[in-house]
C-alpha positions in Angstrom: 19.1 -14.0 11.1 17.9 -17.6 11.5 16.3 -19.5 8.6 16.8 -21.9 5.7 19.5 -21.4 3.1 17.4 -20.1 0.3 15.6 -17.4 2.4 18.8 -16.3 4.1 20.6 -16.1 0.7 18.0 -13.7 -0.6 17.9 -11.6 2.5 21.7 -11.4 2.6 21.8 -10.2 -1.0 19.2 -7.6 -0.3 20.9 -6.3 2.9 24.3 -6.2 1.2 23.4 -2.8 -0.2 23.4 -1.4 3.3 26.6 -0.6 5.2 25.5 -2.1 8.5 24.9 -5.5 6.9 28.5 -6.5 7.5 27.6 -6.9 11.2 24.9 -9.5 10.5 25.2 -13.2 11.1 23.3 -15.7 9.0 22.4 -18.9 10.9 21.6 -21.5 8.3 19.3 -24.2 9.7 20.4 -26.6 6.9 23.9 -26.6 8.3 23.3 -25.8 12.0 20.6 -27.0 14.3 18.4 -25.0 16.7 20.1 -26.8 19.6 23.4 -25.2 18.5 22.0 -21.8 19.3 22.4 -22.4 23.0 26.2 -22.7 22.5 26.4 -19.7 20.1 28.7 -17.6 22.3 28.3 -14.3 20.5 24.5 -14.4 20.5 24.1 -11.6 23.0 26.3 -9.3 20.9 23.5 -8.8 18.4 20.6 -6.4 18.7 18.0 -9.0 17.7 17.6 -12.5 16.5 15.4 -12.4 13.4 13.4 -15.3 12.2 13.4 -15.8 8.4 10.8 -18.2 7.2 8.6 -18.2 4.1 6.4 -21.1 5.4 5.6 -20.3 9.0 7.7 -17.8 10.9 5.5 -17.9 13.9 6.2 -21.6 14.4 9.9 -21.1 13.9 9.9 -18.2 16.4 8.1 -20.4 18.9 10.6 -23.2 18.4 13.5 -20.8 18.9 12.0 -19.3 22.1 11.5 -22.8 23.5 15.1 -23.7 22.6 16.5 -20.6 24.3 14.2 -20.7 27.3 16.2 -19.8 30.4 19.2 -18.6 28.4 20.1 -14.9 27.9 19.3 -13.8 24.4 18.4 -10.7 22.4 14.7 -10.1 21.4 13.5 -12.7 18.9 11.7 -10.9 16.1 9.9 -12.0 12.9 11.2 -10.6 9.6 7.7 -10.1 8.2 5.5 -10.0 11.3 7.6 -7.5 13.1 10.3 -5.8 11.0 8.2 -5.5 7.8 5.2 -4.3 9.8 7.3 -1.7 11.7 8.7 -0.5 8.4 5.3 0.2 7.0 4.2 1.8 10.3 7.2 4.1 10.2 8.4 2.7 13.6 11.8 1.7 14.9 12.5 -1.6 13.1 14.0 -3.8 15.8 11.1 -4.1 18.2 8.0 -6.3 18.4 5.0 -5.1 16.5 1.8 -4.5 18.5 0.1 -7.9 19.3 -3.3 -6.3 20.1 -3.2 -3.0 18.4 -5.5 -0.2 19.6 -8.1 1.2 17.3 -8.0 4.9 16.5 -10.8 7.3 17.2 -11.6 7.6 13.5 -10.5 5.3 10.7 -11.3 5.4 7.0 -10.3 3.8 3.7 -10.4 5.2 0.2 -11.5 2.5 -2.2 -10.8 3.2 -5.9 -9.9 1.7 -9.3 -6.4 2.6 -10.5 -5.6 6.0 -12.0 -8.5 7.8 -10.3 -6.4 10.6 -8.7 -6.2 8.8 -5.4 -2.5 9.7 -4.7 -3.4 13.4 -5.3 -6.4 13.1 -2.9 -4.3 11.4 -0.3 -1.7 14.2 -0.5 -4.5 16.8 0.0 -5.9 15.0 3.0 -2.5 14.4 4.5 -1.7 18.1 4.2 -4.7 19.0 6.4 -2.7 17.5 9.4 -6.0 16.3 10.9 -7.1 13.5 8.5 -4.4 10.8 9.1 -1.7 9.9 6.6 -3.7 8.1 3.9 -1.5 6.1 1.6 -1.5 2.8 -0.2 -0.2 0.9 2.8 -1.5 -2.6 1.7 -0.4 -3.4 -1.8 1.6 -5.9 -3.8 4.2 -6.9 -1.2 1.5 -7.5 1.4 -0.6 -9.4 -1.1 2.2 -11.7 -2.0 3.1 -12.4 1.6 -0.5 -13.1 2.5 -0.9 -15.5 -0.5 2.3 -17.4 -0.1 3.8 -16.9 3.4 0.9 -17.1 5.8 1.3 -13.4 6.6 -1.3 -11.9 8.9 -2.2 -8.7 7.0 -5.0 -8.0 9.4 -2.4 -7.6 12.2 -0.5 -5.2 9.8 -3.7 -3.2 9.3 -4.2 -3.1 13.1 -0.7 -1.8 13.6 -1.1 0.8 10.9 -4.3 2.0 12.5 -2.5 2.3 15.9 0.7 4.0 14.8 0.0 5.8 11.5 -2.4 8.4 12.9 -2.4 12.2 13.1 -2.3 13.8 16.6 -6.1 13.8 16.7 -6.1 9.9 16.5 -7.3 9.7 12.9 -6.2 6.9 10.5 -6.6 6.8 6.8 -5.6 4.3 4.1 -6.1 3.6 0.4 -7.1 0.3 -1.2 -6.7 0.0 -4.9 -9.4 -2.3 -6.3 -7.3 -5.0 -7.9 -5.0 -5.3 -4.9 -8.0 -5.5 -2.7 -9.6 -8.3 -4.7 -6.3 -10.2 -4.9 -6.0 -10.0 -1.1 -9.4 -11.5 -0.8 -8.0 -14.8 -2.1 -5.4 -14.9 0.7 -7.5 -15.4 3.8 -11.0 -16.5 4.7 -11.3 -13.6 7.2 -11.1 -11.0 4.5 -14.4 -9.6 5.7 -12.7 -8.4 8.9 -11.1 -5.6 6.8 -14.5 -4.0 6.4 -15.3 -4.5 10.1 -12.1 -2.9 11.3 -12.5 0.4 9.4 -15.2 2.9 10.4 -15.8 4.9 7.1 -15.3 4.3 3.4 -14.8 6.7 0.6 -15.4 5.6 -3.0 -13.3 7.6 -5.4 -14.1 7.4 -9.1 -13.3 9.2 -12.3 -16.0 10.2 -14.7 -13.8 10.2 -17.8 -13.1 6.5 -18.1 -11.3 6.9 -21.4 -8.8 9.4 -20.0 -8.5 7.1 -16.9 -7.7 4.1 -19.2 -5.2 6.1 -21.2 -3.5 7.2 -18.0 -3.3 3.5 -16.9 -1.9 2.4 -20.3 0.8 5.2 -20.3 1.8 4.4 -16.7 2.2 0.8 -17.5 4.1 1.5 -20.7 6.5 4.1 -19.3 6.6 2.7 -15.7 6.1 6.2 -14.5 3.1 6.3 -12.1 3.6 9.7 -10.4 5.7 12.8 -10.9 6.8 14.7 -7.9 9.2 17.2 -9.5 9.5 19.0 -12.9 12.8 17.3 -13.7 11.0 14.0 -13.9 8.2 15.6 -15.9 10.7 16.5 -18.6 12.1 13.0 -18.8 8.6 11.5 -18.8 7.7 13.8 -21.8 10.8 12.6 -23.7 9.7 8.9 -23.2 6.2 9.8 -24.5 7.6 11.3 -27.7 8.8 7.9 -28.8 5.5 6.3 -28.2 3.6 5.0 -31.3 -0.2 5.2 -31.4 -1.2 2.1 -33.2 -4.0 -0.5 -33.1 -2.3 -2.5 -30.4 -2.2 0.6 -28.1 -5.8 1.5 -28.8 -6.9 -2.1 -28.1 -5.1 -1.8 -24.8 -7.0 1.4 -24.0 -10.3 -0.5 -24.9 -9.4 -3.3 -22.5 -8.5 -0.9 -19.7 -11.8 1.0 -20.1 -13.7 -2.3 -19.6 -11.4 -3.3 -16.7 -11.9 0.1 -14.9 -15.7 -0.2 -15.3 -15.6 -3.7 -13.9 -13.4 -2.8 -11.0 -15.7 0.1 -10.1 -18.8 -2.1 -10.3 -17.1 -4.8 -8.1 -16.2 -2.2 -5.5 -19.8 -1.0 -5.3 -21.0 -4.5 -5.0 -18.6 -5.4 -2.2 -19.6 -2.2 -0.3 -23.3 -3.1 -0.8 -22.7 -6.6 0.4 -21.3 -5.3 3.7 -24.2 -2.8 4.0 -21.7 0.1 3.7 -22.8 3.5 2.4 -19.6 5.2 1.2 -19.0 8.8 0.5 -18.8 9.1 -3.3 -16.0 11.4 -4.4 -15.4 12.3 -8.1 -11.9 13.1 -9.3 -13.1 15.9 -11.6 -14.9 17.6 -8.7 -11.6 17.6 -6.8 -9.9 19.3 -9.7 -12.7 21.9 -9.9 -12.8 22.8 -6.2 -10.3 20.8 -4.0 -11.0 22.7 -0.7 -14.8 22.1 -1.0 -14.3 18.3 -1.6 -11.7 18.0 1.2 -14.1 19.8 3.6 -16.9 17.5 2.5 -14.7 14.5 3.3 -13.8 15.9 6.8 -17.5 16.4 7.6 -18.3 12.9 6.4 -15.6 11.5 8.7 -16.7 13.6 11.7 -13.3 15.2 12.0 -13.6 18.3 14.2 -11.3 21.1 13.3 -9.3 22.4 16.3 -9.9 26.0 17.5 -8.1 28.6 15.3 -7.5 25.9 12.6 -7.0 27.2 9.1 -6.9 24.5 6.3 -4.1 24.9 3.8 -4.0 21.9 1.5 -1.2 21.1 -0.9 0.1 18.2 -3.0 3.6 17.4 -4.3 2.0 15.4 -7.2 2.4 17.0 -10.6 -0.4 16.5 -13.0 0.5 14.3 -16.0 -1.7 15.3 -18.9 0.2 15.4 -22.2 -0.4 16.1 -25.9 0.0 12.4 -26.7 -2.7 11.6 -24.1 -5.1 13.8 -26.0 -4.1 12.3 -29.3 -4.7 8.8 -28.0 -8.1 9.8 -26.7 -9.1 11.4 -30.0 -7.9 8.4 -32.1 -9.7 6.0 -29.7 -13.0 8.0 -29.9 -12.7 8.3 -33.7 -12.2 4.5 -34.0 -15.2 3.9 -31.7 -17.4 6.2 -33.8 -16.3 4.5 -37.0 -17.0 1.0 -35.6 -20.4 2.1 -34.4 
């Protein structure tokens, strides 16, 4: 790994938890020059030469390529532009990411405020085996890299669209509203996100108070999803120690306002791009999941193969609790008293 001392130190600490990290070499450009790479006798013993730069890894990669021109050397990869992208695309890590990724036959994005049941919907769509592997591919890490490290998140999106498809060449992703709007600050070509994707689904939840309570509880407990009953039991034990007070109810009030604002902004962004999304309501999915999934497949133009039988499932456990209902009741009571 080639880079400055601070970046290499962080990466070394991160990789130390993996057994294979003992085989890495950290080439500190504060102590060694690029010219010294030519005389680095063991360079070809390594699987890859990885560029580590928070400022401009493309420029450093280019400088290293120029320095090693004509010399035998392993592939020169970028930590973020190649390895991080490959990780999110579920590809072998030590290879170059696609430079000009191919578009899939069908692509779609689910746009939604937080705690709208989007993970549950993504699970259902993934389980159809013909609707891509929708997930929250572009979130906090991508946002931070784009804002501070000149990271090309559009190339990441292109790679995801090429490699994270089902066998019928369908790609799906999920964009949570606040991450989407933060990403907008990172690059002037943000509009290209909406040009790259064919179809958009707007997922909302009718019960905004229940949605706000779900968000408050998730942030308080740091438990966002439950995939097994063991975790459900520990989650319930955390909730038992939660005190319902004015501060918590104020937080719910703020989250209700926040969720409504996020939903309004999503609708405005879609309208500004002349996009007519498919509106999906969380409560409708709970009432009849197969009907809503079929409605989405029809909207996307996904043709079911001959003899196909849809069997949808989700590993997500629903998280309603007695305390959720108590918070909702106390919130509504307080609102009625105030008004």
